[in-house]
N, C-alpha and C positions, 0 to 999 in steps of 0.2 A: 837861137836862145831865148828870141822873144817869144818863140810857140808854145811854151809849156803851161803857161796860164790856160790856152786854147785846150791843150789834151787834159786838164785834168777839170776842164768844164763839163765835155762831152762823156768824160768818164760818170762823171755826177749824172750826166743826162740817161745814159747808157742802163744805170743803176734803178734811177727812178722807172724807166720805162718795165726793167726786170720786176720789179716789184709788182706794178700795175697789172703784168702780164700773169704773174701768181695770183693776185688777186680775184684777177677776173677766171683764172681758172676753177679755182677754189671756189666759185661761187655757182660756175657752172656746175662741178661736181656734185657740191652741196645738192643742187635741184635735181639731176638724174638718180642720185640715191633717194632724193627725197620722192620721185615719181618710181624709182622701182619700188617702195613699201607701200603704195597703196595695193589693194586686195585683188584692184579688174590687174594690173600690174604683174603680179607675184603668179596670178590664174594665168596671163599670155604666158610667162614664163613655163610655168608647168605644163602646159599644154605644148608649148613648142617643144619641150624635151620629149615629153610622150611620144610625138610624132617622130622626132630624131631618132629614137631609138626602134621604135616601129619598124623606120624604114630600114632599121639596121637588123632587124628579125632578131631583136634583144627585148621579146614580149615581156619578159616579166619585170623589166626596169619599165618598157613603156607603160605597162598596165602600174605600176608603182606613180609616175606622175600624172598618168589620168585619173588616178583615183584623188591624189594633191589636189588636182585641179578642180575634181568635182566637190572637194570639200569646201573651194573657194567658193564655187557655183553651180550646184547641185543641177542647174537647169541648162547646164553648156554644152550642147546635144554635142557639138564638136567631141567632147573629152570622152560624154558617153557612149558615141561609136566607136571612139579608135580603143576604151577599155572593152567591149564587146569583141572587137576584132582580136584584139590580145588575147582575151581568154580563150576564144574559138581557137586562135591560133596553136594556145596551149591544152585545149581538148578540156578547158574546164568549162563544161557546160552546165555543170549543176552550179558555179557560180554565177554564169551568164545569166541562168533564168532566176535566181534569187537578185540580182543587181536589178533587170526589169522590173520585180515584184516591189521591190524598196525605191525604185525612183516614180513610181506611177504616180502616186501623192501629192509630187512636187510638179511633174508636166504636165501643161497644158494636153487638151484633147488633140492637137495637133501632132504635139511632139510626143506625145503616146503611140499615137498610129503608125510613127516615126520609126520610135523604138522596137515595136511589134513586128514591121515588117523588115527591118536590121536584124531583129532575132530570129525571125523565120528565115530570112534569107543564110543566115549561119548555121544554123541547127540544120535544113536541107541540105546543105553543102556538106554538113561531118555526117549526115547520116547517109547522104548520099556515097561519100569515103566507103564511109565503114561496110557497107553493103558490096562496094566495088571488090572490099579485101576479104568479103566472106565474115566479115565479124557481126553476125546477125545479131547478137545479145546487144551490143551498143548500139547498132542503125537502128532497132526496136527502141531503144530509150531515147533517142532523139527524135523519131519520129511521131514518138511517144509526147512528149515536150513539145513539138509543133503543135498536136492535137488539143493539148492542154491551153494554150497561149492565144489559139486560132477559133472562130465561129466556123460553125459546122458549118459546111457550102461553099465556105470562102476557096480559095484555088491552092491557098498551100495546105489548108483541112485536106482536102482530096488528094492532092498530093502526098500527101502521106498517109494519108488511109488506103491509099490503092496500093502502096508496100508492103501495106502491115499484114495482109494475110498470110503469103508466099513467106515471109518472114519467121510469122510466129510458127507455120511446121517447119521451120531448118530450122529455129532454135535449139539450142540442148539444154535450154532450162525448163523447157517444157513441156507437160505429159500430153501426150494424144489428145486425148479431154480437154485439156486446158486450152491447147495450140488452137482448136477449132472453135471455142467460146469464146478466144480473143479477137477469132478471123468475124465472128458474131456481131462482135462488141464494136466493131468499123464498117461490117459488112453486113446488117441485119437480115439482106435479102439472099447472100450466095447460097444458093440450092448444095452448092456438093459440102458445105459447111454443114448444113442442117441434116443430110444426107447420113452423113459422118456420126454427127452428133446421135442421130435418134438410131444407128448402129450399135454404138458404144451403149448408149442407155438400154437397149434391148439385150444386147449382151449381158449388160450388168443386173437384170431381171427388174428395169425401170419402164415397165411396158407405157403407164401412162405419158411416162415421160418421154420417150421414143415416138407414141401416134403423137406428139404434139410438133415434132421436129420433121417427121415422116408427112406429116399432114402439110406444114408451112413449104418445106421443100417443094410440093407438088405445087404450091398454090405458085411461087416462085421460078417453076419453070422449070424443075427436077427431072429427070427421065422419068418420064407418066407408067410404062409397065412394070417396071422394078418397082417403083415406089408405090403403086396401087398391092402388087403382093406384100410388101413389107410392110403395111399400112393393113391390111385382111391380117395377117400373122401377128402383127402385136396388137388388133383387136382381138383376137383369138387367144392370146396370149394372156392380155389382160381378163379376158374374161374369167377363165380356167383358173387365176390366180387370184380373181379377186377375194375378197373376203366375203362372207356369207351377206352382209347387208348391202355389198355393192354390184353381188352379182349379175341380179334380174338386169340390173340397168345396163352392165357392160355387155352380159350377149346381147341384148336390145341394142345396143350401138355398133355391134358387130353384125347386124342384120340389116339396121337402117342404111350402114355404108355398104354391106355388099346382101340384097335381098336376096339371092340363090345361094346364100353359102350354106351348104348343108349340115357341116359342122357348126353351126351356128344355131340351126333347129335344134340338132340333138342336144345339145349344150342345155338350151335354154329348156327346153322339155325335161330333160332331167332333174335340171334345179327346181322346176315345179314339182317332179315326182318325188325328189325327196324330201319336197315341202308340203307333201302328201295335198299337193293341190291338183287331183288330176284333172280336174275342169279344162285350167289352163294349161296342161300338157297337154292334150289332145288336141286341143283349139288352136296350137301354135304347130302341130306336128302336122295339121289340117292346112294348114295356111302354109305350109313349105311343103306338104306335098302338090298342092295344086300350083306351087310356084316353077319347083323342080323336078315335078315325076319320079322322084327318087326312090329306087326300090329298097334303100336302105331308110329310109323314114315310113314307107307304107310298113314295113317288117316290125318296125317300134311301134308304130300306130297300131297294127292289128296285137302286137304282145300287150299293150294297154288297156286295151276294150275287151280281149279275148278275157286277159287274167282279172280284170280292174275293173267290170265293167260294172256289176253291181255295188261296189264300192264309190266309181263314179257317180251311179244315181245317187246313194243314200246320200254324197256330199252334194250336190248339187237340190234334195231336198232338204238338205241342214241347213241350205244358203237360202232359199226361201221360205221357208218356213221359222217356227217357232215354238217351242213346246207347247203352251196355252193355247195351239191352236186348236179348236177340234178336226176330226179326219174329214169333214166336208168342207172346210177352211182350207186347209191344207191341200184338197184337190185341187181347190177354186186356185191357190196359191201359182201349183205344177201348171194348170192350163195358161195361167198367164203369161209364165216365164216363157213356155213354147212360142207362145205369139210374139212376145217381145224379143225373143231371142233368133228367132227364124226368120231369116230374108230368105221372099220366094224364089225360087227358080225353076223354068220349067224344062220336066225330061217328059221321054217319050216311054220310056220302057214300063212296061206291065211286071210287079212284084211275080218274083221264082224263089223256089227253095225256102233255105233259111234266112232271109233276107232281112226280117225284124230289127237284129241288133245292128247289122251294119248302117240300116237307113238311120236310126235312132243316132246315131253315130254323128252322123252326118248334121245333124242339128247342135246335137251337145260340143261339136268339136269346132265343127264349122261356121255354123250360124244358117245354114241353108238345106233346102228343100223343096220338097211338093208336099202335095195331099200327104202320102202315103209316109213320107219320116216324120211331117209332122205329128202323124198318128200315133207312128211307132215310138217316138220319143214321150208323147203322152202315156201312151199304153204302158209302158215300161215305170214312169215313176207311180203312174197308180197300179200298177203291179206290186211297186216298193211297199207302197201304202195298207196293201192290202186289199185291196180290189179285186173283186171275180171282171178283168178285164180281157176283150179281145180286140186285135183289129180285124173289120172289115175291108171287104176289097169290093165294087160292083161298077154302078154307075150314078151319074144325077142329072138331071135336068141341064142342057148345054146353054149360056146365055144368046146365043144363037142360031139357038131353034135343037130340036132332037136329043141326043144325051152324050154325055161326057164320063171317061174312065174316072174313078172316085177312089177314095180310102178316108176311112175314119176311125172310133173308136166307139166300144157297144160296152158298159159298165152296165153288169146286173145286178143291183138290189131288190133282194124278196122277190126276186120272180118277173121284176121289170126289167126290160133292157132301156137304156139311156146313153143316149146319143152324143157323142162332145166332138166337136169339130173345130179344130184350131183355123184349120186351113180355111174353110170357109167364111170364120168371125173375122181374120185377120183382111181378108180382100171385101168382101160385104158390110160387113160392118153388123150391127143388131148383135141378138144371141142365140147361141149355135149351141149351149152347155147344158149338157143334161137336160136332155129334151128326147120326149117316148116320138116315137114315130109319127104317132097322129100331132105332135107339137112340132115337129122339124119342120123349118119355114120354106124348104126347098122341097117341091116335088116333080117329079117322080123320083126317089132314092130306090135303086135296087139295088140288094146284096146279093152279091155272086158267092164269095167266098167267106169264111171267116177263120184267122189265123191266130195260134196261139200263143198266148205270151209267156215265155219260163226265161229264168238266168241261166 
């Protein structure tokens, strides 16, 4: 019975201990609560919750908590990566790209590079998955996103660009032309795309555009035989359909590309005929005959100068003279024209039959000839001016001794014959214009035949 006071004392001590423990726990709880209310602590909690939900594949909730973490610290790269992965898992790729765009301003350069690498990886993975399931449109969308955020030439850029050409062609949302144009946007040197676009442009009557594509395809390794044929066809179509003010250059472009193209010579000659430029028409036909030996060109050439020879002669006179000139001045201008126009080409035939027109046309059309051709060309110009004119053939003193065959012009005025010799003046210099036989610089000059000049 004496122990009761001791028991009461123990109870008092126990109560005190409990009260002390409660006070201690209360202090600890307060401290923990205070720590949890700091931004850093709350960010850590939101990040952990985001990661927990992501591991459970509850990506919408994971994204929610990652967003909260980023609001607390926009530079939290772990939360940023987790949010990007959550968006990717939900195929929210547009939001992923918008996120990257918004975060650029708050991240340092190293963090930005890490963010872009993550985005590239996720977008490429998603694009590859779409491509494997034949969802071309969705795959195109993601590969194009990769191009948008990547530097040209980088590994990610090249990988995306390599997949797009085939996808563009299989995409239901693309027309044929648009598909191939998009191929070129990522592969500018793709010869197949350039060729197909050339064909499409040609079919649509866009001949100049088709030529640009065909020429570029050829430069980039396209099939040469087919492309050269298409380029020729493109030039021909462009010239045949060109407006009048560009037609001449279009025909010339065809002939520059294909110097033996008979249709090109015919087309350009017809352009000149329609423009009443007979001199140019016969000149281009003469060039074509020289390069192709075409019977078609020869026939057209003959028809022009047979039917329009006199018209051509008048045109040359009109171009070389003015109405104010005297007959003597006009004659001299035509003489100078032949010397300037013609380039000497040695031939050894002797004129026979009705030769003068043909020989004159060689000078007018081709700009080439020998003494007989020079004489014939000048004689017809004089005939049109009203002169009593003949072409003479015979022989002249040769530089190495003896004599050599020769041709010249004689004009009779008031009973006196005057010699004009454009060939000798071009070859020797000096003055061989309107000389009497006694004044002619070279002796002997022997006349054998006198040829009548008539249209």
